[in-house]
C-alpha positions as CSV (number, residue, x, y, z in Angstrom):
1,M,0.0,0.0,0.0
2,D,2.9,2.4,0.8
3,Y,4.4,1.7,-2.7
4,I,1.0,2.4,-4.3
5,K,0.7,5.7,-2.4
6,K,4.3,6.8,-3.3
7,F,3.7,5.9,-7.0
8,T,0.4,7.8,-7.0
9,D,2.0,10.9,-5.3
10,H,4.8,10.7,-7.9
11,V,2.4,10.7,-10.8
12,L,0.3,13.6,-9.3
13,N,3.5,15.7,-8.8
14,W,4.4,15.2,-12.4
15,R,0.9,16.1,-13.5
16,D,1.0,19.3,-11.5
17,F,4.4,20.1,-12.9
18,I,3.2,19.7,-16.5
19,I,0.1,21.8,-15.8
20,D,2.3,24.6,-14.4
21,L,4.3,24.5,-17.6
22,I,1.3,24.6,-19.9
23,F,-0.8,27.1,-17.8
24,P,1.4,29.9,-16.4
25,I,0.2,31.5,-13.2
26,E,-2.0,34.5,-14.1
27,C,-5.3,35.9,-12.7
28,L,-8.2,33.8,-14.0
29,S,-10.2,37.0,-14.5
30,C,-7.9,39.8,-15.8
31,G,-4.8,37.9,-16.8
32,R,-2.4,39.7,-14.5
33,E,0.7,37.6,-14.0
34,G,1.9,36.2,-10.7
35,E,-1.2,35.0,-9.0
36,W,-4.2,32.9,-9.8
37,F,-6.7,35.5,-8.6
38,C,-5.6,39.0,-8.0
39,R,-6.8,41.2,-5.2
40,A,-8.7,43.6,-7.4
41,C,-10.7,40.7,-9.0
42,F,-11.2,39.0,-5.7
43,H,-13.1,42.1,-4.5
44,K,-15.5,41.7,-7.5
45,I,-16.9,38.6,-5.9
46,G,-20.0,39.5,-3.9
47,I,-20.9,37.8,-0.7
48,N,-24.4,36.5,-0.6
49,H,-26.6,38.3,2.0
50,N,-29.9,36.6,1.2
51,Q,-29.8,33.1,2.8
52,R,-32.7,30.8,2.0
53,C,-34.4,27.7,3.3
54,L,-32.7,24.8,1.4
55,S,-36.1,23.2,0.8
56,C,-38.6,25.9,-0.2
57,G,-36.3,28.8,-1.0
58,H,-37.9,31.2,1.5
59,V,-35.5,34.0,2.2
60,N,-34.3,34.4,5.8
61,D,-31.3,36.0,7.4
62,L,-29.7,32.8,8.7
63,G,-30.5,30.1,6.1
64,K,-32.4,27.9,8.6
65,I,-34.6,25.2,7.1
66,C,-38.0,26.5,8.0
67,R,-40.4,24.7,10.2
68,P,-42.8,23.4,7.5
69,C,-39.9,21.9,5.7
70,R,-38.1,20.2,8.6
71,A,-39.6,16.8,8.0
72,G,-36.9,14.6,6.3
73,Y,-34.0,17.0,7.0
74,A,-31.2,16.2,9.4
75,L,-29.4,19.4,8.3
76,D,-30.4,22.4,10.4
77,G,-29.6,25.0,7.7
78,L,-27.4,26.0,4.9
79,W,-25.1,29.0,4.4
80,V,-24.2,29.8,0.8
81,A,-21.5,32.4,0.0
82,G,-22.3,32.9,-3.7
83,A,-24.0,31.6,-6.9
84,Y,-22.5,29.1,-9.3
85,N,-23.9,31.2,-12.2
86,D,-21.6,34.0,-11.2
87,E,-18.8,33.8,-13.7
88,L,-15.9,34.6,-11.4
89,T,-17.1,32.2,-8.6
90,A,-17.6,29.4,-11.1
91,Q,-14.1,30.0,-12.6
92,V,-12.4,29.7,-9.3
93,I,-14.3,26.5,-8.3
94,K,-13.7,24.8,-11.7
95,A,-10.0,25.7,-11.7
96,L,-9.5,24.2,-8.3
97,K,-11.5,21.0,-9.0
98,Y,-10.8,20.3,-12.7
99,Y,-7.5,22.1,-13.4
100,F,-6.0,21.2,-10.0
101,V,-5.0,24.7,-9.0
102,R,-4.8,24.0,-5.3
103,D,-3.7,27.6,-4.4
104,L,-7.3,28.7,-5.1
105,S,-8.5,26.9,-2.0
106,D,-7.0,29.9,0.0
107,C,-9.3,32.3,-1.9
108,L,-12.4,30.1,-1.4
109,G,-11.6,29.5,2.3
110,F,-11.4,33.3,2.8
111,I,-14.7,33.8,1.1
112,L,-16.4,31.3,3.4
113,G,-14.7,33.1,6.4
114,L,-16.2,36.5,5.3
115,L,-19.6,35.0,5.0
116,L,-19.3,33.3,8.4
117,R,-18.2,36.6,10.0
118,D,-21.2,38.4,8.5
119,L,-23.6,35.7,9.7
120,V,-22.2,35.9,13.3
121,N,-22.8,39.7,13.2
122,I,-26.4,39.2,12.0
123,H,-26.9,36.5,14.6
124,S,-25.8,38.8,17.4
125,L,-28.4,41.4,16.4
126,K,-31.3,38.9,16.4
127,K,-33.8,39.5,19.2
128,E,-36.1,36.6,18.5
129,K,-34.7,33.4,19.9
130,K,-36.4,31.3,17.3
131,Q,-34.3,32.9,14.5
132,K,-31.0,32.2,16.2
133,A,-28.6,29.3,15.6
134,D,-26.6,27.9,18.5
135,T,-23.7,27.2,16.1
136,L,-23.3,30.9,15.3
137,K,-23.6,31.8,19.0
138,E,-20.2,30.2,19.7
139,V,-18.8,29.5,16.3
140,S,-15.3,29.1,17.7
141,R,-16.4,26.0,19.5
142,A,-18.0,24.4,16.4
143,L,-16.2,21.6,14.5
144,L,-15.5,22.0,10.8
145,V,-16.0,18.8,8.9
146,P,-15.3,18.7,5.1
147,V,-17.5,16.5,3.0
148,P,-15.3,13.6,2.1
149,L,-14.7,12.2,-1.4
150,H,-14.7,8.4,-1.9
151,I,-11.1,7.2,-1.9
152,R,-11.2,6.4,-5.7
153,R,-12.2,10.0,-6.5
154,E,-9.7,11.5,-4.2
155,R,-6.9,9.4,-5.6
156,W,-7.9,10.5,-9.1
157,R,-7.9,14.2,-8.2
158,G,-5.0,14.0,-5.8
159,F,-6.9,15.9,-3.1
160,N,-10.3,16.7,-1.7
161,Q,-11.2,20.2,-2.6
162,S,-13.6,20.6,0.3
163,Q,-10.9,19.6,2.8
164,L,-8.4,22.1,1.3
165,I,-11.1,24.9,1.6
166,A,-11.9,23.8,5.2
167,E,-8.2,23.8,6.2
168,K,-7.8,27.3,4.9
169,L,-10.9,28.4,6.8
170,S,-9.7,26.7,10.0
171,D,-6.2,28.3,9.7
172,K,-7.5,31.8,9.1
173,F,-10.3,31.8,11.7
174,G,-9.0,29.4,14.4
175,I,-11.9,26.9,14.2
176,E,-11.1,23.3,15.0
177,I,-11.3,20.9,12.1
178,D,-11.7,17.1,11.7
179,C,-10.8,15.7,8.3
180,H,-10.8,12.0,9.1
181,G,-13.8,11.1,11.2
182,L,-16.4,11.2,8.4
183,K,-15.8,8.7,5.7
184,R,-17.4,8.2,2.3
185,V,-17.8,4.4,2.0
186,K,-20.1,4.2,-1.1
187,H,-18.9,5.0,-4.6
188,G,-22.2,5.7,-6.3
189,K,-23.0,7.4,-9.6
190,A,-21.9,11.1,-10.0
191,Q,-24.6,13.2,-8.4
192,A,-24.4,15.9,-11.2
193,K,-25.9,13.4,-13.7
194,L,-29.0,12.6,-11.6
195,S,-32.4,14.2,-11.0
196,K,-33.3,15.5,-7.6
197,S,-35.0,12.4,-6.4
198,E,-32.3,10.2,-7.8
199,R,-29.6,12.2,-6.0
200,W,-31.4,11.7,-2.6
201,E,-31.6,7.9,-3.3
202,N,-28.1,7.6,-4.7
203,I,-26.4,9.2,-1.7
204,K,-28.1,7.0,0.9
205,G,-25.6,4.9,3.0
206,S,-22.6,6.8,1.6
207,F,-21.1,8.1,4.9
208,F,-19.8,6.6,8.1
209,W,-18.4,8.2,11.3
210,E,-15.5,6.2,12.6
211,K,-14.5,8.1,15.7
212,E,-16.0,8.5,19.2
213,S,-19.4,10.1,19.9
214,L,-19.6,13.8,19.0
215,S,-21.3,14.4,22.4
216,G,-23.5,17.3,21.3
217,R,-20.8,19.1,19.4
218,N,-22.1,21.6,16.8
219,I,-20.8,20.8,13.3
220,I,-20.2,23.0,10.2
221,L,-20.1,20.8,7.1
222,I,-17.9,22.3,4.4
223,D,-18.4,21.7,0.6
224,D,-17.7,23.7,-2.6
225,V,-21.0,23.5,-4.4
226,V,-24.5,22.4,-3.3
227,T,-27.4,21.7,-5.6
228,T,-30.2,19.8,-4.0
229,G,-28.5,19.4,-0.6
230,A,-28.8,15.6,-0.7
231,T,-25.1,15.0,0.1
232,L,-25.0,17.5,3.0
233,N,-28.2,16.1,4.5
234,E,-27.0,12.5,4.3
235,A,-23.8,13.5,6.0
236,A,-25.7,15.5,8.7
237,K,-27.9,12.4,9.3
238,V,-24.8,10.3,10.1
239,L,-23.2,13.0,12.3
240,K,-26.4,13.3,14.3
241,E,-26.7,9.6,14.7
242,N,-23.3,9.8,16.3
243,G,-24.2,12.5,18.8
244,A,-23.8,15.8,16.9
245,G,-25.8,18.8,18.0
246,E,-26.7,21.3,15.3
247,V,-25.3,20.5,11.8
248,W,-25.1,23.4,9.3
249,G,-23.8,23.4,5.8
250,L,-21.3,26.1,4.6
251,V,-20.6,26.1,0.9
252,V,-19.0,28.4,-1.7
253,A,-21.9,28.4,-4.2
254,R,-25.2,26.9,-5.0
255,G,-25.7,25.5,-8.5
């Protein structure tokens, strides 16, 4: 197994080297040389201030899944930083996932951090208890958990983009992270190719928590893109079955 891992790492290093030769480092938006996403273009990405219920789309400040929609959801709510139809946001996500530009995880982690900071500020101003989220009350005590890839997919890509983003968020904002407790044990069909109902069925039984009980710990699940929320909800279900308190999703964009 060690030999296979070393060989895989060697191949991935050569792949990254060749990519660097073919694609010189320049801003994805304006073409300025020296960095993948320059400061000026970064500030063009707007942070989403209209969070919505994942199920019905009703706008609310904190993205909580509203009471009429709660049945069938283990996830407490969803925080989305931007939209996948925004050209700049989509460019950064695609470059990280499909062109293996790992440095862009720093940019995406920072975007999630800005959104989280804004949500904490909104939360602190809320007077009605029913609109609050315990996870935002003491976000520094929450646990970041990146949505895992199946080992086959991670070996092919060479990394888990959600883990890279979560690590950057953890580093910048001092929130504890666990990258190994939640495992993806089922290699199903690619979710992007399925209908909404098929996605919910396809993802069932995909995750497993292999560590000790979470003992009421609030969790922030990190992913790059959400569409129907089936993956996040299935992961939240497993986390709650293993003792988690609130479980919220935090993603870069909604497709």
